C-alpha positions as CSV (number, residue, x, y, z in Angstrom):
1,M,-7.2,11.5,11.2
2,K,-9.3,10.6,14.2
3,K,-7.6,10.0,17.6
4,L,-5.3,7.1,17.3
5,N,-5.5,4.2,19.7
6,I,-2.7,1.8,20.4
7,K,-3.7,-0.7,17.7
8,S,-3.7,2.2,15.1
9,M,-0.3,3.3,16.2
10,V,1.1,-0.2,16.0
11,A,-0.4,-0.7,12.6
12,I,1.1,2.6,11.4
13,G,4.4,1.6,12.9
14,M,4.3,-1.8,11.1
15,L,3.4,-0.1,7.8
16,S,6.2,2.3,8.3
17,S,8.6,-0.6,8.8
18,I,7.4,-2.4,5.7
19,S,7.7,0.9,3.8
20,Y,11.3,1.3,5.0
21,V,12.3,-2.2,3.9
22,L,10.7,-1.7,0.5
23,M,12.6,1.6,0.2
24,L,15.9,-0.4,0.6
25,L,14.8,-2.7,-2.3
26,N,15.2,0.1,-4.9
27,F,16.5,-0.3,-8.4
28,P,17.3,2.0,-11.3
29,I,15.7,1.9,-14.8
30,P,18.5,1.9,-17.4
31,P,17.7,4.8,-19.7
32,F,17.4,7.2,-16.7
33,P,20.2,8.6,-14.5
34,Q,21.5,6.2,-11.8
35,F,20.4,8.4,-9.0
36,L,16.7,8.0,-10.0
37,M,15.6,4.8,-8.3
38,I,12.2,3.0,-8.2
39,D,10.9,1.4,-5.0
40,F,7.5,0.4,-3.8
41,S,7.6,2.1,-0.4
42,D,4.7,4.4,-1.2
43,I,2.3,1.4,-1.2
44,P,2.2,0.9,2.6
45,A,1.7,4.7,3.0
46,L,-1.2,4.6,0.6
47,I,-2.7,1.7,2.5
48,A,-2.3,3.6,5.8
49,A,-4.0,6.6,4.3
50,L,-6.9,4.5,3.1
51,I,-7.4,2.9,6.5
52,F,-6.5,5.6,9.0
53,G,-6.8,8.8,6.9
54,P,-4.3,11.1,5.1
55,A,-2.3,12.0,8.2
56,A,-1.4,8.4,8.6
57,G,-0.1,8.2,5.0
58,I,2.1,11.3,5.7
59,L,3.3,9.7,8.9
60,V,4.4,6.5,7.2
61,E,6.2,8.5,4.5
62,L,7.9,10.6,7.3
63,I,9.0,7.6,9.5
64,K,10.3,5.6,6.5
65,N,12.5,8.5,5.4
66,I,13.8,9.2,9.0
67,L,14.6,5.5,9.4
68,D,16.4,5.4,6.0
69,Y,18.4,8.6,6.8
70,F,19.6,7.4,10.1
71,M,20.3,3.8,8.9
72,T,21.9,4.5,5.5
73,G,22.8,8.2,5.6
74,S,23.0,10.5,2.7
75,A,25.6,11.2,0.1
76,T,25.3,14.9,0.8
77,G,25.3,14.6,4.6
78,V,22.0,16.5,4.5
79,P,18.8,14.6,3.8
80,V,18.1,16.2,0.5
81,G,17.2,12.9,-1.2
82,H,15.0,11.9,1.8
83,I,13.2,15.2,1.7
84,A,12.6,14.8,-2.0
85,N,11.4,11.2,-1.4
86,F,9.0,12.4,1.3
87,A,7.7,15.2,-0.9
88,A,7.2,12.8,-3.8
89,G,5.5,10.3,-1.5
90,I,2.9,12.7,-0.1
91,L,2.3,14.2,-3.6
92,F,1.4,10.7,-4.8
93,V,-0.5,9.4,-1.8
94,L,-2.7,12.4,-0.9
95,P,-4.3,13.1,-4.4
96,T,-4.8,9.3,-4.8
97,Y,-6.5,9.2,-1.3
98,Y,-8.7,12.2,-1.9
99,V,-9.9,11.1,-5.4
100,Y,-10.7,7.6,-4.1
101,S,-12.4,8.9,-1.0
102,K,-14.8,10.8,-3.3
103,L,-15.4,8.0,-5.9
104,K,-15.0,4.7,-3.8
105,T,-14.9,2.4,-6.8
106,K,-12.2,0.4,-8.6
107,K,-12.3,3.0,-11.4
108,G,-12.1,5.7,-8.8
109,M,-8.9,4.2,-7.4
110,T,-7.4,3.9,-10.9
111,F,-8.3,7.5,-11.6
112,G,-6.9,8.5,-8.3
113,L,-3.6,6.8,-9.0
114,V,-3.4,8.5,-12.4
115,I,-4.1,11.9,-10.8
116,G,-1.5,11.1,-8.0
117,T,1.1,10.2,-10.6
118,M,0.6,13.3,-12.6
119,V,0.5,15.6,-9.6
120,M,3.7,14.0,-8.2
121,A,5.5,14.1,-11.6
122,V,4.7,17.8,-12.3
123,I,5.3,19.2,-8.8
124,M,8.5,17.2,-8.3
125,S,9.7,18.6,-11.7
126,V,9.2,22.1,-10.3
127,L,10.7,21.3,-7.0
128,N,13.8,19.7,-8.7
129,Y,14.2,22.8,-10.7
130,L,13.8,25.3,-7.9
131,V,15.2,23.4,-4.8
132,I,16.4,19.8,-5.1
133,L,18.9,19.9,-8.0
134,P,20.5,23.2,-6.7
135,A,20.7,21.7,-3.2
136,Y,22.4,18.5,-4.5
137,T,25.0,20.5,-6.5
138,F,25.6,22.8,-3.5
139,F,26.0,20.1,-0.9
140,L,28.1,17.8,-3.1
141,N,30.3,20.8,-4.2
142,F,29.5,20.2,-7.9
143,P,29.5,23.1,-10.3
144,A,26.1,24.7,-10.4
145,M,24.0,23.6,-13.3
146,S,22.8,26.2,-15.7
147,A,19.0,26.8,-16.2
148,P,19.0,25.1,-19.6
149,E,20.9,22.1,-18.3
150,M,18.5,21.7,-15.4
151,R,15.5,22.1,-17.8
152,T,17.0,19.4,-20.1
153,M,17.6,17.0,-17.2
154,I,14.0,17.5,-15.8
155,V,12.3,17.2,-19.2
156,T,14.3,14.2,-20.5
157,G,15.0,12.5,-17.1
158,I,13.1,13.5,-14.0
159,L,9.6,14.1,-15.4
160,P,9.4,10.9,-17.5
161,F,11.0,8.9,-14.7
162,N,8.4,10.1,-12.2
163,I,5.6,9.3,-14.6
164,L,7.0,5.8,-15.2
165,K,7.6,5.3,-11.5
166,G,4.0,6.3,-10.7
167,F,2.7,4.0,-13.4
168,I,4.7,1.0,-12.1
169,I,3.7,1.7,-8.5
170,S,0.0,2.1,-9.6
171,I,0.0,-1.3,-11.4
172,V,1.5,-3.1,-8.4
173,F,-0.8,-1.3,-6.0
174,M,-3.9,-2.2,-8.1
175,L,-2.9,-5.9,-8.1
176,I,-2.7,-5.7,-4.3
177,F,-5.8,-3.5,-3.9
178,T,-8.1,-5.7,-6.0
179,R,-7.4,-8.5,-3.5
180,M,-7.4,-6.3,-0.3
181,R,-10.1,-3.8,-1.1
182,T,-12.9,-5.3,1.0
183,W,-10.5,-5.7,3.9
184,V,-9.1,-2.2,3.6
185,E,-12.6,-0.7,3.4
186,K,-13.8,-2.7,6.4
187,Q,-10.8,-1.5,8.4
188,A,-11.5,2.1,7.4
189,V,-15.1,1.8,8.5
190,M,-14.1,0.3,11.8
191,K,-11.5,3.1,12.4
192,S,-14.0,5.8,11.5
193,A,-16.6,4.3,13.9
194,A,-14.1,4.1,16.8
């Protein structure tokens, strides 16, 4: 990310605020566990990355999670869910950004979103197995899950949920992107020239 001027910082702040509001509008999908929620808060982060560079996308993901933690708190008292959301967000946004920055076409964006979804789903499955699920059970004083229980939860719940979440976010983003593409690319060119 090039040096940020005041307009860029204001834009990133606005995108972070929109991302935070979208994070509050989350909803479950019935066959999956209730703690797995879909929201569209990664869309402003992806827009920020496309215009200002990957660091801006990371910044939007970070600010939205900090805001949500301080405004709504966490069931565990520790921001385990927020850290997981931040990780999932950057694992979705960064691959999408890098693929699109190489291909620069509508098909390139679609391919980037598919790659971002798969990277996010696979790495989040590993992180859930190694870190996130054990942290939740520890901080909530639940009995520790056995390795087979965790594998079952990840294979039947978390992995398919993250694939579905990425697919839904990708569809919504493509609907927005097809209308905003020219504007987003124009903004990105203006920022890189500045």
